[in-house]
C-alpha positions in Angstrom: 12.5 7.7 -48.1 11.5 4.6 -46.2 8.0 5.9 -45.3 6.1 3.4 -47.4 8.2 0.3 -46.4 8.1 1.3 -42.7 4.3 1.4 -42.7 4.2 -1.9 -44.6 6.3 -3.6 -41.8 4.3 -2.1 -38.9 2.4 -5.3 -38.3 5.6 -7.4 -38.2 7.2 -4.8 -35.8 4.2 -4.9 -33.5 4.3 -8.7 -33.5 8.1 -8.6 -32.8 7.6 -6.0 -30.1 5.0 -8.2 -28.5 7.3 -11.2 -28.5 10.1 -9.1 -27.0 7.7 -7.9 -24.3 6.7 -11.5 -23.5 10.4 -12.3 -23.1 10.9 -9.4 -20.6 7.8 -10.6 -18.7 9.3 -14.1 -18.5 12.7 -12.7 -17.2 10.8 -10.5 -14.6 9.0 -13.7 -13.4 12.4 -15.4 -13.1 13.6 -12.4 -11.1 10.6 -12.8 -8.7 11.3 -16.5 -8.4 15.0 -16.0 -7.6 14.5 -12.7 -5.6 16.8 -11.0 -8.1 15.8 -7.3 -8.0 18.3 -6.3 -10.6 16.9 -8.7 -13.1 13.4 -7.5 -12.3 14.1 -3.8 -12.6 16.3 -4.1 -15.7 13.5 -5.9 -17.5 10.7 -3.7 -16.1 12.6 -0.7 -17.6 13.0 -2.4 -21.0 9.3 -3.5 -21.0 8.3 0.1 -20.2 10.4 1.4 -23.1 8.7 -1.1 -25.5 5.2 -0.3 -24.2 5.9 3.4 -24.8 6.7 2.6 -28.5 3.2 1.1 -28.8 2.4 -1.9 -26.8 -1.0 -3.5 -27.0 -3.7 -3.1 -24.4 -3.3 -6.5 -22.8 0.4 -6.2 -22.3 0.1 -2.6 -21.0 -2.2 -3.9 -18.3 0.1 -6.9 -17.5 3.0 -4.5 -17.1 1.0 -2.5 -14.5 0.4 -5.7 -12.5 4.1 -6.7 -12.7 5.1 -3.1 -11.7 2.7 -3.2 -8.8 3.9 -6.6 -7.7 7.5 -5.4 -7.7 6.5 -2.2 -5.8 4.8 -4.3 -3.2 7.9 -6.6 -2.8 10.1 -3.6 -2.0 7.5 -2.1 0.5 6.3 0.6 -1.9 2.6 0.0 -1.1 1.5 3.3 -2.5 2.7 2.4 -6.1 1.5 -1.1 -5.6 -2.1 0.1 -4.8 -2.1 2.5 -7.7 -1.0 -0.1 -10.3 -3.2 -2.9 -8.9 -6.4 -0.8 -8.6 -5.9 0.4 -12.2 -6.1 -3.2 -13.4 -8.8 -4.7 -11.2 -11.2 -4.9 -14.1 -8.7 -5.8 -16.8 -6.5 -8.4 -14.9 -5.1 -11.2 -17.2 -1.8 -11.9 -15.5 -2.6 -15.4 -14.4 0.9 -16.5 -15.1 2.0 -14.4 -12.1 -0.8 -15.0 -9.6 -4.5 -16.0 -9.4 -7.2 -13.3 -9.5 -8.1 -13.9 -5.8 -4.5 -13.4 -4.8 -4.3 -10.3 -6.9 -7.4 -8.8 -5.1 -5.9 -9.7 -1.7 -2.7 -7.8 -2.7 -4.7 -4.8 -4.0 -6.7 -4.6 -0.8 -3.6 -5.0 1.4 -1.8 -2.1 -0.4 -4.9 0.1 -0.6 -5.9 -0.2 3.1 -2.5 1.1 4.1 -2.1 4.0 1.6 -5.5 5.3 0.4 -7.3 8.1 2.1 -10.9 7.5 3.2 -12.4 9.1 0.0 -10.3 6.9 -2.3 -10.8 3.8 -0.2 -14.6 4.4 -0.4 -14.5 4.9 -4.2 -12.0 2.2 -5.2 -12.4 -0.5 -2.6 -15.5 -0.2 -0.4 -17.7 0.6 -3.4 -15.6 -1.0 -6.0 -17.8 -3.4 -8.0 -15.1 -5.7 -9.2 -13.5 -6.0 -5.7 -16.9 -6.6 -4.1 -17.6 -9.5 -6.5 -14.6 -11.4 -5.1 -15.1 -10.5 -1.4 -17.7 -13.2 -0.7 -14.9 -15.7 -1.5 -12.4 -14.1 0.8 -14.4 -13.2 3.9 -11.4 -12.2 6.0 -10.7 -9.3 3.6 -14.3 -8.2 3.8 -14.1 -8.1 7.6 -10.7 -6.3 7.4 -12.1 -3.6 5.2 -15.5 -3.2 6.9 -14.2 -3.2 10.4 -11.8 -0.3 9.8 -14.2 1.6 7.6 -17.1 1.4 10.1 -14.8 2.0 13.1 -15.4 -1.4 14.7 -11.9 -1.5 16.2 -12.1 -4.7 18.2 -13.2 -6.5 15.1 -10.4 -4.7 13.1 -7.7 -5.9 15.5 -9.0 -9.5 15.3 -9.0 -9.2 11.5 -5.5 -7.6 11.4 -4.1 -10.5 13.4 -5.4 -12.9 10.7 -4.0 -10.6 8.0 -0.6 -10.7 9.7 -0.8 -14.6 9.4 -1.6 -14.2 5.7 1.4 -11.8 5.3 3.8 -14.0 7.1 2.9 -17.0 4.9 3.3 -15.0 1.7 6.7 -15.2 0.1 6.7 -11.6 -1.1 5.1 -10.0 2.0 6.6 -12.0 4.9 9.5 -9.6 5.3 7.1 -6.7 5.5 4.6 -8.2 7.9 5.8 -6.5 11.1 6.1 -3.1 9.4 2.7 -3.4 7.7 0.8 -4.5 10.9 2.4 -1.7 12.9 1.5 0.9 10.3 -2.1 -0.4 10.2 -2.4 -0.1 14.0 -1.1 3.5 13.7 -3.7 4.1 11.0 -6.6 2.8 13.2 -5.4 4.8 16.3 -5.2 7.9 14.1 -8.7 7.3 12.7 -10.2 7.1 16.2 -8.3 10.2 17.4 -9.4 12.2 14.4 -12.9 12.0 15.7 -12.2 13.4 19.2 -10.1 16.1 20.9 -9.6 14.1 24.0 -10.1 10.4 24.9 -9.4 8.4 28.0 -6.9 5.6 27.8 -9.6 3.4 29.2 -12.0 4.2 26.3 -9.3 3.5 23.7 -8.5 0.2 25.4 -12.1 -0.8 25.4 -12.6 0.3 21.7 -9.7 -2.0 20.6 -10.5 -4.8 23.0 -7.0 -4.6 24.7 -5.7 -3.7 28.1 -5.0 -0.1 29.2 -1.3 -1.1 29.7 -1.1 -2.2 26.0 -2.7 1.0 24.7 -0.5 3.2 26.9 2.7 1.4 25.7 1.6 1.5 22.0 0.6 5.1 22.0 3.7 6.2 23.9 5.9 4.4 21.4 4.1 5.8 18.3 3.9 9.4 19.8 7.7 9.3 20.5 8.5 8.3 16.9 6.2 10.9 15.5 3.9 8.3 14.0 1.0 9.6 16.0 0.1 13.3 16.5 -1.1 13.1 20.1 0.1 13.3 23.7 -0.8 11.4 26.8 -1.6 12.9 30.2 -0.3 10.0 32.4 -1.9 11.4 35.6 -5.4 12.0 34.2 -5.2 9.0 31.8 -6.2 11.2 28.9 -5.1 11.0 25.3 -5.1 14.4 23.6 -5.2 14.5 19.8 -3.0 17.1 18.2 -4.3 18.3 14.9 -1.4 20.0 13.2 -1.7 22.3 10.2 -0.8 20.9 6.8 2.7 22.3 6.7 3.5 20.9 10.1 2.2 17.5 9.0 4.5 17.6 5.9 7.4 18.5 8.2 6.6 15.6 10.5 6.4 13.3 7.4 9.9 14.4 6.4 11.2 13.8 10.0 9.9 10.2 9.9 12.3 9.5 7.0 15.2 9.4 9.4 18.7 10.6 9.8 19.4 10.5 6.0 17.1 13.5 5.6 18.6 15.8 8.3 20.0 18.2 5.8 16.6 18.6 4.1 14.9 19.1 7.5 17.4 21.9 8.3 16.4 23.6 5.1 12.7 23.1 5.8 13.0 24.4 9.3 13.8 27.8 8.0 10.5 28.1 6.1 8.1 26.0 8.1 7.0 27.2 11.6 6.1 24.5 14.0 
């Protein structure tokens, strides 16, 4: 019955929907400013509902940036990387952050969560990111040193990245976690290339003392973050390369005591 009139008002509805979306974006920004996660999530959900009803291209992209920014603020770097990298070439959210800051965030999240193939395609060879890297040389060093296995340079860059994180309002509370996880990533990358390494070789590779490496590896091995074992007598680090099911099982164990019931279920079907 209202088919004709509904069509006739579609432009007005689209305009009204756009204004409503802008209001939700404004409230999300207020949430970021006041660290009010409930305000942020409520308005993100409402914005997503409106976008699904037919939001325009620009607002769809802005919603991805806002979603990624919130994900990063709650330590969900995987979702942050996904949303940020989807909008590198279409970024218009200058009311939230500068483009350079956005690229820094995208790199920070991607370095932690992307596998080597994705990192190559989306960051190392990403044309839009590379255009900005000459303006932010620290982040170029950060990417290149890990990618090319220059671990002494990587540790030096990571120390500067830690300073950047600690100065950032959204990332300061995640700085210790992030740096620890990136150290684990770099140790894992080196160990993937060898069956056995001496503690001395690893210490030299990272430009640190044997005592530091021994302490670091022991801690990460004990928590299950690193699949390796140390022969203290011979000073040898032996890499364990578990099968995929075992790796999935270890990933579940890392979640902590809250998942013990799931682990018990998994232990019946996964052989270690």
